[in-house]
N, C-alpha and C positions, 0 to 999 in steps of 0.2 A: 295363483301365478303358475303358469305352465312351464314345462321344461324348456320350451323354445325361448320364453322371455328371460329365463335365468341365463341361458346360453348367450343370448344377445347382450345382456348386461355384462356378462363376464368378458365378452369380446371388447365391448366399449371400454371397460375398466382396464383391460390389458393394453388396449390401444393408447389410452391416456397415459398409462404408466410407461409404456415404451416411448411415447412422445416426450414426457417429462424427463425421462432418463436420457434420451437423446439430446434434449435441450440443455440438460445439466452437463453432459459430456462436451457439447459445443462451447458452453460458457466457460467450463474449466479449461478447455483448449485455448479459448480466446484470452483468458487471464494468464495462463501459464506460458503459452507460446507467443501469441501475437503481442500481448501487452506485458509480458513477463518482465522485460527490461525496465519498462516505465514504472511498474509497481515496486520492483526491486529498488530502483533509485529513490522512489518516494519513501519507502520504508527506511532506507539508509539515512536520508535527510531527516526523517522524523525521529529516528533513534540515535543519530549522531549530531550532537549539538556543537557547532563551531562558532567561536566568537573571534572577530578580527582584532589584531593588535596593530594600531597605526604606526607605521615607521616614522622615525624622525626625518624631516626634510633636511637636506644639506644647508649649510650656512651660506649666506651671500655676503661677501666682503667687498670693501672698496679697494683701490689699488694699494693703500697703505696698511691693509690688514684690519681696518675698523669694521666691526660687524654691523651690517645694514639690515639683515633679516636672520632670525634664528628660531629654532623650535624649543620651547620650554615644556617641561614635563607637566602633564595634566592627566585626567582620568576620564573614562567613559562609563556611564551607568546603564546597564541593561538588566532586564528581568526575564525570568522563565515563569509566565503566569500559571502554568499547571503545577508548579512546585510551591506556590504560595498558598498556605492553608486558607480556606474560605473565610474562616472567622477572623483572619488577619489582613485580608485584602483592603478593607476600608482604612485601617490605621496605617498600613504601608503606603497607600496612595496619599493620605494626608501628610505623613511625615516627609515623604520624598518631595512633594510639591512645595512644602514649607522650607525645607533645607536648601533645595536647589532653586527656589524662587521661580517656579514654573507653574503653568496653569493646572489646577487640580482636576478639572473635567477631562483634560487630555490624558492625564496620568491614570485616572480611574478606569477610563475606557480600555487602556492598554492592559492594566492589571486584570481586568475581567475577561479579556479575550481568551479564546481556546487556541492558543498558539504556543510554540516551543520557546520563542525568544522575541522580545520587543526592545527596541532602543529607546531609552528614556531621555538621555542627554549626553552630548559629547562636549569635549573641552572643559570639563569640570575642574575647578581649582582644587588643589590638595586640601585646603582648609575645609571646604564643604564636603568633600568625599570622606575625609577623616571623621567629620561630625556624623555622617551617615553610618560609617563603620561602627562607631561607638554606640549608636542607637541600636544597631542590629545585634551587637553583643549583649547590651543591657536587656533587650527584649527576647533574647534566645531564638533569634531567627537565623538559621544556618543555610537554608536553601532558598533559591528563587530570586535573589538579588545579587548581581555580579558587578564588581568594581574592578575594571581592567585598565591597563596602561593606555595612555593616549598622549597626543602632543598638541600643543597650541602654538600657532605661529605668532611671533612677537617681533615688532619693528622698533628697535631702541630709539631711533631718531624721529619717530612719529610721521611727520609730513615730508621729511627730506627725500627728494628724488622719488616722490610717490608715483608719478606717471611712468617712471622707468622701472622701478622694482615690481610694482603690481602687488597683488595680495592673493590669499587662499580662501576657498569656501569652507563650509563646515565639514566637508569630507576630506579636507586637507589637500585638495587639488588646486593648482595654480589657475587663477581666473584672469589674470591680466599681466602685462609687462614681462619682465624676466621670469617671474614665477610661472607664467604660462608658457613662454617660449622654450624654457629649459625644464619643463615638467618631467620628462623622462630622466634627466640627469639628477634632479633634486629630490624626486619623490621617494626613492628607496624601495624596499620590498616589505610588504606587510607581513607580520607574524600571525600566529593564531593560537587559541586555546580550544581544544576539542575534547569531548567526552561522550560516552554511550549512555543513552537513556532507554527507558521502557517505551512501549507503544503510546503511553499517555504523556510522554515527555518528562517523566519523573526520574530522578537520579537512581542509578543502580549502585549501591554502596560498594560492591566489589570492583567496580570499574574506576580507574584513576584518570585524571585529566592529562592530556598530552599537550605539551607546550612547545611551540616553535617560535624562536626569537625573531623579532623584526630586524631588518638590515637597514641601517641609516643611509640616506641618500648622499651622493657626492656633493661637494661644495663648489662654489663658483667665486672667482675673483674678477671683479669688474674693472673697467678702465677708469671709472668715475673716481675723482678725488673728492672726498666728502667735505674737505675744507673749501675747495673752490666751489663746490656745489652750494655750500652755505652762503658764500660771498655772492654768488650769482643770484640765488633765490632772494636774498635780502634786497639787493638793488632792483631786481625785477618787480618785487612787491611794491617798493617805494615808487618806482616809475609808474606802475599801473594805477596806484592810488593818487599820486601827485598830478598825473596827467589825465585822470578820470578815463582810463581805457575801458570802455564799457564791455569789450569782448576779450579782455585779458591780454596776455602776451606770452612770448617764449624767448629763451636765450640758449644758444648752443656754443660751447667752447671746446675746441678740438686741438690736438697736436697734429700739425700737418705732415710731420715726418713719418708717422706710423698709423694715422687714422684713429687714434685713441680719442674717444669722447670723454673729456675731463669733467664736463658738466652739461646737463640738459635739463632746463627748468621750464615748467609751465605754470602760469598763474591764471586762476587760483589753483592751488593744490588741495590735497585732502589728507586726513589722518589714516595711515595704513592700518592702524590698530582698530579703527572704526570705519571701515570702507563703505558701509551702507548708511552712514550718517551724512546728510547733505551739508555742504559747506557754505550755503547761501542762507543768510538770516531771514530774508523775505520768503524764500521757499520753505524754510523750516517752519515758519509761522502757519503756513497753510498746507503743510505736508500731508496731514491725515485726510484732508478733503480731496486730494488728488487721486485719480484713477491709477490702477496698477501700471497701465501703459505710460501714463505721464510720469510716474515715479521712475520707471525704468529708463525713459528717455533722458531725464535729468541726471540720473546716476551715470549713464553712459557718457554724457557730456562732461561730467565731473572727472571721470576716469580717463578721458581722452587725452592722448599725448599730441598736442597740436604741432609739435616740432616735426613729427613724422606723418601724422594722419590728416593734416589740413593743408590745403593749397592756397596760394595767394599770388597776386601780381607783385613781382619784386621791384618794379619801378627802376630808378636810376642805378641801383646797385648792379643791375644786369649789364650796364654799360661796360663793366669790366670784361665781359665775354666778348662784346663787339670790339673793344680795344685790343684784347689779346689776339683774336682771330685776325684783325687787320694788320697788326704788327708782324704776326707770324707769316702772313701772306705777302708781306713786303709792300703793301699799298699805302703805307703812311709811315711817318717818323714821329718820335716823341716831341721833338723841339724845333721843328721847322717853322720859323716865324712866318705868320701870315698864310699858312697852308689852308686855313679855313676862314670863313667869314659868316658871322651870324647877323642876319638882318631882322631877327625877331620871329622868323618862321621859314618854312620851306614848302613848296608846292609839289605834291606827289600824285600823279594820275588825276589831276584836276581837284585834288583836296589839299587845302592849306593846313599844315600841321604847325602849331605855334611852339616856340620855345617857351619855357616856363617864365622867362623874363622878356616876353615879347614887347612889353612897354618900354624897355630900355635895353636894346639888343647888345650882345657882347662884342660885336664887331669882329676885328681881325684876331684870330686865335691859332695857337699850335695845338696839337693833340693834348699835351699836358694841361694847357690852359682850359681846353674844352672839358676835360675830365674834372678839373678843379672847379670849373663853373657849372658843371653838369648841364652842358648845352645840348639840347635835343637835336637841332638841325645837323650838327656835326656828325652825330652817331647815325642819324638817318642816312646821311651821305655815305658814310662808311659801309652801312648795310647794303646800299645800292651797288657800291663797288664790289662787295663780296659776292652778291647774288644769292638766290635762294638755295641752290645746290650746295655751295661752299658753306653757307651759314648753317644749314642743317647738318652738315658733316661735323661741324664744331659742336653743335648741340648734342650730337651723338657721342662725340669723344669726351665732352665734359660730363656726360652721364645724365643729361636732362631728358632723354627720350626713353629711359627705363628707370626702375626703382633702384635705389642704392644697394638694397639687400641687407641693410643694417639688421642686427640680431634682436629685433623686437617685432611683435605681431602688430598688424594693422597699418603697415606702411602704405601710403597712397602713391599714385603715380602722377606725373605732370599732365597738363592739359594744353596741347599745342594743336594748331590746325595741321591736317595732313599736308605734307610738303607740296603735293600737286595742287592743293587748293590755295596756296599762298600767292597773293598778287602783290603789286608794288606797295599798296597801302598797308597790307598786313605785314610785309617785310619791314616797312618803315617803323611800325609800332613795336614790333619785336625788337628792333635794333636799340630802342631806348627803354625797353623793359615793360611794355604794356600790352594788354589784350591777349594774354596767355597766363597760365598759372603753374607754379612749381611748389615743391615743399621746402620748408626751411632747411631740412637736412641735405637736400640737393644743392642749395645755395652754399651752405657751409662746406660741402664737399668740393664744390667748384673753387672756392677760395683756397681750400687746402691744396688743390691741384696747382694753382698758381704759386702758392707759397712753397710747395715741395718741388721747386725747380721744374715745374711743368709736368710732373708725373702723377697720374691719378692713383689715389690710395683709397680703398674702401673704408668707410667709417665703421667702427666696431665698438661694442660695449663690454665684451667679455675677453679677459686676458688669459685666464687659465682655469682648468678644471682640477679639483683636488680630490683624490680618492679617499673615501671615508675610512677604509680599512688600513691602507698603507701610508696615507698622507702624501702619496706621490703626486707631484704636480705635472700636468700636461699643458704645456704652453701652447697657446693658439697664435700662430704667426700672423703678422700683418699681411694683407693682400694688396700688392702693388699691381696695377694694371698697365694700360697703355700710356705712352708719352703723348700728351695733348699739345703742348707747346714746347719750344726749346728753352733751355736755361737762360739764354740771352733775352728772349721775350719775357720770361718770368721776371727777370731782374728789372727790365724796363717798366713793366706794369707795377711792380712793387715800388719802384722809385717814384712813379707818378702818384701812386696812392699816398706816399709820404707827403707829397706836395699838397694833396687834398686836405690832409690833417694839419699841415703846417700853415697853409695859406687859404684853403678853400672852404667848402661847405662842411667839412668834418673837423674844423678847428676846435670845437668843443670837446673833442676826444683827446686833446693833447695831455701828455703827462710829462712833467719836467724831468729831464735826464734820460728819457727813452725815445728811440726813433720808432714812431708808430705810423702805420699806413691805414687808410680807410676809405670808405665811400658811403654816402648817405643815399636814402631812397624814400620816395613818397609815392603812393599809388592809391587808386580808388579801390575800395572793397566791393567789387561788383559794379554794375552799370546803373548810374542814376540812383544810388542808394544814399548818397550824402555821407557815406562813411569812408574813412581812409585807413590805410596801413602805412605806418612809418617805420623805417628800419635803418640800421647802421651795420656795416660789415667792416671788420677791422683785423689787423695783423700786426704782430710785434715779436721780437725786435725786427726791424725791417731788413737788416743786413744778414740775419740768420734766424728766420721765423721759428718760434717755439709754440706759439698759440695763434689760432684764428678764432674769430668770434662773430656771431650773427645775433643781432637784437631785433626782434619783430614785435611791435606794439600795435594792437588792433583797436581802431577807432578812438584815438585820444581826443577828448572833448574839453580838456582843461584850458586855462588861460594861455598856456604856452603854445597853443596851436597844434598843427599836425605835420609840420615839416621835419624831415629826418635830422637835419642839422641842429635844430633847436630842441627836439624831444628825445631822439634815440642816441645821438652822438654823445651827449653828456653822460648817459648811463654807461656807454662804452669806456669813457675816460675814467669813471669811478671804479669800474671793475678792473681795468688795466692797472690802475694805481695801487690796488690791493694784491692782485694776482701776480704781477711781474716780480715784486720783491719776495712774495711767498715762494715763487719758483727759483729764488736766488739768482735771478738774472740781473747782472750788474748794470748800473747806469753808465752812460757813455764816459763820464769822467773817471769812473772806477775801472773802465777797461784799459785806460791809458797805462803804458809801461813806464817804469822808472828808467831814466837815461842819465848818464854821467856827463856833467858839463865839461866841455873841452877847454883847453887853455887858449884864450883869444888874445892875450897880451902880445903886442908886437904885430898883430895882423891888421890889415886895412878893414874898414867897415864892409867893403864889398866881399873880401875873402871870408870874413866872419859870417856874413849872410849865407854864403854857399855852404860853409861847414855846418851851420846850425840847421839849414834846410834839410840836409841829408839825414839828420837824426830827429827830425820832426820837432824842432824848437824854433821859437821866434826870436827876433832881435829887437830891442827897444833902445832907441837913440835919444840923445838930448833933444829937447823940444825944437830947437831951431837948426839942428844939424842936417845939412843937405849934401855935404861933400863926402862921398863914399871912398875917397882915396886917403882920407885921414887915418892915422894909426891909433889903435886902441891902447890906452894906458892903464885902464882900470875896468873890472867887470864884476857884476853882482848877479848870481852867486859866483864864488870863486871856482877855479878848476877842480874837478873830481867830486863835486857835490852832486848827489842824486836828486833829480827833479822829474816831474811828470811830463810825458810827451805833450806838446802843444804849449808848454809854458814859455815864458819870455826870459831872455838874458839881457840885463841892462848893461850897456857899454858906454864908456866915457873916453873922450880924446882930450889932448892938451888944448 
């Protein structure tokens, strides 16, 4: 080998060394400067082991302080696979899967992973976690398995108000209802347990764990009264079963004075403690054969709150809107005899629209009689007099052209034709409640407006927020909006509604001793489906309304038929019969005052009549007495005796 060859090789070797050294410098620069922050964070997360402590969610109360949802203490099991000795991985996996009753194959995969932390199971009951603790002590296993605080959501009433309250997922996050809507309020702030490990994820004995306590979420007080909710759910279930309502039903009960929803029930409901268990026996039998998409569709349907998320044709209950607008505009009166005439139908733009009783027309009617008879042609005529522009103004003011904004997720909006597309026939059908769709909560809010002296009040489900640290209450005030109709119009409509229950289609909602108003409705559920929606809308007591109610039953197929008066009104009567006494609302006779009987001796019958009339007492004469100039010689009861207003005083003459 010559000198030149050695020199050439030396140069090549030097070049290679310079190249490699340069590449090394570039690589070090890349790691330290360009990617330095990334690798620093990676090392930090690898050597700093954090375990989350789930915060307790706030409690959900009803208006009376009854607990509807709470977080019970449970525990979470996690492992540090790198800290579990190789010779004990198998027995650890077997024991954990056995005690926690979970799949062994899933556990062994996690135990054998090269990772710093793996979650094995959340929401573990204390009994099981204590059993695992004992096993760890008995087998001298100190590292690698962590048992930390956790919480498990619990619903004491099970199915009660399920579509309102909603439920939580495995990560303690609200997935439906109030739980989802008020997630930020209820969830609290998670705590943590952190410690430093070596590069392999093993414990460093000199390093202690750092503990940050979780902060409990704030609590919520609902407007719901759990007692009324139970009454409503009981009668809704009976109605749906007895009338074979294939598509279920819903009921809303509200206080019209402040918009408080006292009850909101959907049938069928589901168990909040087992929200992923289907509530239909037929579906349950074939559940495992369904696809994931089919399962999800059926679960979503089960969780769905039909009172706010579904729309329907209201039918004749909507005649209250037409009547209210017409009275407010001064184009009709409540009791003008012969103001209307029903011939069995009415022709609109060349289309004949029948009255439901076309085969035996109602004939001459006042507005009160038309509402009592639920006569379609009368309300079509009123709609024509109002006109599209005015009618749509009232739809806007009653809240039908926008969502109510109730504090629940998933509220739907109404479906009306755009105002400019409404012709004579469309206006006619709207006037008696068909060919458009609204939500039940919009209808209940409309009735609340009428019952609240004509002032719109927003429906609500939450009364107050309660701070978890200080227990301080933050009251949420009712939201009153625009005046829709005058108090005078409100009183006239309520008075007519009382006649509907006393003498008309709503008579099955009567309750002895109470003045109740209402209106029934029946409509098609879609076009040419053969299905019907039957409903009843009610209010009580009529002179000072404390509750309004909407009952909606979907496709009743039982022997009782599908008319609102025969199917929905009786349900309203049963609920009123239980709820009104529960609210301690007195019957009419209990409202009467005690009055002192005056001295009628020496007075003529005519004088006595006038005296008694002024203090709301009646006079009762001898059977054949007609001469009112005769003088009274004896009376029963005697003077100064206390009796109820409206009672009679028996008088005798010589």
